N, C-alpha and C positions, 0 to 999 in steps of 0.2 A: 922384789916384793916390798922392800922397805920404801922405795919410791912411791909405790902404789898406795901404801898405808898413809904416807905423808901427804900425798895428793888428795886422798879421801878426807883426811883430817882438815886440810886447807879448804876444801870445798864446803865442808860442814861449817867451818868458821865463817866463811863468806855468806853462806845461806842464813846463818844466825844474824850476822851483821845486817844483811839486807832486810830480814824480817823485822829487826829492831828499828831500822831506819824507816821502813814503811809504816810501822806502828806509830812511831814518833810523828811522822808527817800527818798521818790520819788524826792523831790526837790534837796536834796543833791546828789543823784545818777545822776540826770540829769545835775547838774552843775559841776560834776566831770568827765565829758566826756573827754577822752584823746584828746588833741589838734592834729589836722592834721598838717603836715609840710607845710611851706610856699612855694608858687610857685614863682620861679625866673622869672622876667620880663625884666629887662634892667640894664645896667651899664651907669652911667653918671659922668661927672666932674672928669675924670681921670687926676691926677697930680703927677709928680715926686717930692716928698718932699725932699729926700736926696739921694745922690749917693756916694757909697763907693766901695772900692776894694772887701771887704768881703760881705757887706750887703748894700742894698738900701731900701728905703721906698717909697711906692706908695700909694696914697690915692684916693678914689673914693666913689661915692654914688651908692649902689646896690639897685635896685628897686624890691620889692617883693609884692606878693598879699597874704592876709590872707584869706584862704577859710573857716575858721571856722565861725559859726553863732554866735560867741561871741568874745569879745575883750580879749586879753591876754597881760600879761606883759612879755617882753623879758628881761631876766636877764643876760645871758651870751652866747657867741658864741665862739667855739673853733674848728678850722678846719685846714686841710692841703690842699694846692692847688698844682695841678699837671698840667703840659703842656706836651702833647704827652707822658703821663705816666712817666714823669720825675719830681721829686719833685722841685717845684718852691719856696715855702715859706709857712709861717704859718700866719694865721689870727686869732686874738683874739679880742673880744669885751667884756668888763666887766663893763657894765653900765645898769641901769634900764630904760626901754623904754616901753611906752604903745602902743600897736598895736590895732587899731580899728577893729571891726568885718567886714568881707567881704569888705575889702578896700586895696588899694595899699598903700605902705609906703616905705620911703627911709631909708636905713641903712647906716649911715656914716661909712666908712670902711678904714682900713689901713692895708696893708700887708707888711711884712718884707721879702724881696727877697734875697735868697742865690745867690750871684753874681757868685761864682765859678761854680755852676751847670748851671746857665743861660749862662755863657760864653762857657762852654763845648758844649752846644747845640745850640749856636747862628747860626752856619751855616745852620743847619736844619731849624731853624726859618726863616732865610733870604730867603731860596728857597722854603718854603712851602706857599701854597695859603690858606691853612686851618690848624688849630691846634685843637687838642682835649683837652678841658679843663675839668678836674676832680676836684671836691671839695668834701671832706669827712670830716665829723665832727659831733658835737653835739651842741644843743642849750638847755638852761634852760628856759622853759616857764611855766607860771602858772597864777593863778587867786586867788585873796583874800588871798595871802600869802602862798598858796600851790603850789609848783613847781615840775615839772617833767623834766627829761632829755629826749629830743627827738633827736634821731640820724637822720642825713640826708645825702644824696648824690646828687650830681649834675654832669651830664656828657652831654656835647654837643660839636659839632664842631662849631668853629667860624672862619670867614674869616679874613685874615690878609691883611691890606692895607698899606704895608710899602713903596711901590713905586707908 
């Protein structure tokens, strides 16, 4: 009888261990869901920081929305910017920033513009009412110290109001 009681007790402990292990695995797999890419919303506070013959610097705040049901940490952004399919410049961000879940956020941005390319296409820009903006790159996002690289692309037509 004593062996039977010990055996039942051991089986209950094993059942509790298995339930805890399964719960832990479900929790880990749910928290490791791959993040969705951010939705572009707006651009604000555009400023020309520096102007040069070869390169110029432009700063702005890009407004995005995090569609994920969880907050993420943004660690790095690396992308190329094109206007009417012509390379305009490179954008890099290498800082840690917390992005809340299901919320808009501003990303302080700085782009280095290749002035030679811009000047070659300046006549097209002057006479165009709209331009096609393409952005292609990657972001490093994660949670609790685990990061993944998420590729993104953005393409849309924007109206120019030069005159």
